N, C-alpha and C positions, 0 to 999 in steps of 0.2 A: 347542719352546718354548711355554709356555702364554700366555694373554692377560694374565697378571699381570705387574706390574713385577718384574723380576728383576735382582739383582746377581750378582756372581761372587766366588768365594773358592777358595783352594788350601790343602790340608791336607797337612802333612808327616807322616812316620811312620818308625818303625825297622823296616826290612826284616829285620834280624837277630833280631828277636823276634816275627815274624809279621805285620808291617806290609806294605802293598802298594806303598809308595813314595809318590808324590805323587798325591793325589786332587783332581780338579777338581769343584767343586760349584756349582750355582746357588743363590741366596739369595732366597727370597720376601720382598720388602721390606715386605709387609703383616703377615706372621706370623713372619718370621725363620727359617722352615723351610729346611733344606738338602736338596738333591736331587743325588745323585751323577751326574756326566756323563762321567767318564773317569778312567783310572788309568794311570800309567806307573811301572815299576820300573827304569828305565834307569840309576839311580844308587843305590848302596847307602846306606842310612841317611840319607836326606835330612831330617834332624831339624829344620832351620830354613830358612825361605824368605824371600826379599825380592823385591819386584816393582819393575820399572823405573817411573819416574813416569808414562809414557804407557801402562803396562799391557801393552806388547807382548812383554816378556821377563821371565821368572821366573828367579830365581837360587836355588840350593840349595847348602848345605854337604853334604858326604858325611862324616858323623861316624864315620870309621874311623881306625884307628891310623895308616895312611898319610896320610890327610887330603887331601881334594880339594874343589873347588867346580865347579859346572856351571851352564850357561845353557840355558834352554828357551824356545822360541817358544811363546807362549800361543795357544790355539785361539780362533777367532771365537766370539762369544757364542751363535750359533745352530748351532754345529758339532754334527753327529750324535755323533761321538766326540770328547769334550772333553779328551783326554789331551794334556798339553804335549809338544812335540817337541824332542828334544835338539839343541842347536846346537853341533856339534863334540864332541870328547871332553872328559871332566872334566879339569880342570887341577890338578896338585898344588899344595898351599898351602905345602909345605915346613915343615909343622908337624903335630902329632898331634891327632886328635879335635876338629876345628873345630865349635864349638857355636852360633855366631852369625855374622851378616854384615850389612853395610850398604853402600849406594851413596853415593859422595861424589866430586864433581868428575871424572867420567869413570873412576872406579876402583871396584872391589869390594874391601871389606876384610873379613877373617874373623878372628874371635877363636878361637884354638886352645887349648882347655882342656888337653889332654894335655901339650903342650910349653910352655905359658905364653907364647905369642907372638901377634903380630898380623901378618897378611900383607896386602900390597897387590897386587891384580891389575888390570892395565889392562883396560878394556872397549873392544872395537873398535866402529867405527861400525855394524857389523851386530848389535851386542849380544853377540857372542861374547866369551869370555874369552881373554886372552893370558897368557903365562907370568908368574909372579910377578916384580915389579920391586923388591920390598923386603920384608924380614921383620924385625920388631922383637921382640927377646926380652926378656921381663921377668926380674927377679931379686928374690929375697926369699923369705920363708916366714912362717908364722904359728904360734900355739901349739897348734893342733889336731894331735894326734900322727899321724893318718892322712891327713887331708884337706889339710893345709897344710905338707907337707914342702918344697914348692917352689911356684912361681907357677902359677896356673891362670886364664888370661884366659877370662872366661865370656861377655862381651857387648861389642860395639863399636857405638857410635852417634855420629851427628853432633848437635851442639847446635842449638837453634832458629835461631841466627844463621848457621849454616853455616860458621863460622870454625874450629871446634874438633872434634876427635875425642876421645871419652871411652871408656875401656875399664875395665870393672869386673874386678877380679882377686880371685877367691875365696881363692887361696892366700896372698896377701900382705896381705889386709884393706885394700885401697886402690883408689882410682880414679885412673887415669893420664889425663893430658890432653896431647894432641899436636896439632900442625898438620900438614896434609897438603900436601906439596910436589907439586903435580899435574904439574909438568914432569919431576921426577926419579922420580915414582911411589914416594915414600918418606915415612914419618912422621918428624917432628922433635919429640922430646920437649920438653914445655913445663913441666909441673908434675905432682906426685903428691900426692893428698890421702889422708892416713891416716885410716882409720876404727877404731872400737874393736876391739882385738885379739880374734880368735876369732869374730867375727860372720860372716865369710864372705860378702862382698857378691857377689850373683849378677847382678841386673839393676837398671837404673834407668830412670825415666821423668821427663820434664820437665813442669812445670806449663805450661798454655797461655799464661800471662802471660810465660813465658820467664825469670823471675828466680829460679826454685826448681827443685830436682830431688829425687826420692825414690828412695832406694836400698833395695831389698828384699834382706834377708840370708838366706842358706841355712842356715848352721850354727847361728844363733840366730833364733827366729821374731820378728824385729823389723824395723821400717822406720826407716831413718835419713833425717831431713829435713835438706835442705841449701839454702843460698843459692847462686845461680849468678850470677857476674859475667862476662858475655860479652866485655866490653871488655878485662878483664885475663886472662880464661881461668882463673878461680879458682873452686873449689868449696869451700864452707865448711860443715861439719856444724854444725847448730844444735840438734839434739835427736833423740830416738828415741821410737817408739811400738810397743807390742806388736801382733802380728797374730793372736794366739791369746787367747781369753778366760781370765780367772783360773781357776785350779783344774783346768785341762786336764792330764791325766796321759799324753797321747799325744805323742810327738815330732812336731814340725812342721818342715818344710823348705820355705821360701819358694821360689817358682819364677818367677812373673811379676807385674809391677806395672803398673797402668793408672791414668791420671788422667782424670776426667770432662771432657767438652768445656767445661763451665762452670766448671771449676776448684774445685768444692766438695767432690768426693769422690775418694778413692783406693781402688782395689780391689787386693787381693793374693791370688793363689792359693797355697795352703798344702798341700803333699803330706804324707802321713801322717795328718794331721788331716782331709785331703780336704775342704777348705773354701775358700770365698771370703770373705776378711775385708773388711768394709765400714768405711772410716774417713772421718770427716768432718773437713775442714780448717777452721781458724778464719780470721778475717779477714786475718791476717798471712801465711797459708799456711805458717807455720813450726811449728804445733802441730797434732797429729792425735789425734782420739779414736776408739777402736774402738767402733763403734756396735753391730755384731753380726757373727756368722759364719754363712754360709749353706752348706748341703751343696752340693758341687760337681756332684752328679748322677752321680758315678761314683767311680773310684779313681785316685789319683796325678795330679792336675791339673798337667800339665807346662807348659801355656801358657794364657794368658787374653788374649782379644782383644776390643776394642770395635768394633762395626760402624761404618761411615762416618757414619751418622746420629747416633751416640752414644746410641742408645736400647736396645741389646742387648749383652749380654756372651756370649762363646762360650768354653767351657772345653774344652781338648783333654785328655781323661782317658786317660793312656797305659795304665795297667794294666787298666782295664775296657774299653778299646778303643772309645771313643765321643767325639763332640763334642756337648756339651750346650749349649743356648742358654737365655738368661734375659732376660725383659723387666725393665728397670730402672725402678723407681719414681722419677720425676724429683724428687719432693719429699724423699724419704728416702735415695735412693741404693741401696736394698735390691733385689737381684736376685730375681726369681720365676721358677722353672723353667718353661719353655714347650715344650720338646721335645728330641729327641736323635736323632743319626744314628750308626750303627755304623761305626766306622773303626778297625780293629785297630792297636794301638800308636801311636795318634795323639800327635803331639808339638808341632804348632803350627798356627795358622790365620792366613792372610793374605788380606785383602780387596783386590779391585781388578779 
């Protein structure tokens, strides 16, 4: 370790297309630069990661047809080999192609894109995963002839109050809201919010104020702005904003959405156009203006992450095989490229 202040992050990747699995990096807090510290390929296609609140355990989906999730002990900050250590065997999620995961009330939840379902896995006191205690299967379809023949759960998150579980479903153009029964280890459906047909919602992010959420769509390059009522568990769409400039003749597929810590800006990664859209929110947080689009620094930005200090963005560029970081202008919200680290088939970045 150097004398500089350093944070830590983990990068997921697709082993099936040349990725090396999970890469541990240190983060120079002065410059944002990443330095590789260790790699593990113990799990196939660990495309998305989540870290336990105390940072001691890292969880990964295995985005394969069989579908699994795995837990890893994280290395000490000064470890010579910083590779995470597998805690037990990967656990089947009883669903296909899990793409996202989140921790809630002593359980790990996975969104299974291929099977259109959400799985609940109990977490043991040692951080290891136990067999699935519940699987909720979605129903429905959308107008897109290829991508929406059935449900495709793409993301699962907890709301800021911790009371609700929200799942975006690309195949049904909807966001499902459930409550987690921690005793039974199962989800109880509560409500479903329909979005505009054919948009293909992929990921959502909450405003730091807790009363709004922003859904990034994959099949149309748009952002859906929503009110969120945590008391009632209700999500209400109130408008849309483009994430591509006028006149662009390249297809754009939204991947990840991030809200600034001060609640003034929304950033969206757009594959195909290979850009980061910068949107400014108005005082109501219900209208957004596309300020500009910035080159993502590579090709096919699958993930976009804000560092803990809220001053830098990191784009995981899958097809060019890198993670590129940007310094964010606090006045304008515009990211400025600052550096890059080669990470083959990079798919996500998690700090902690």
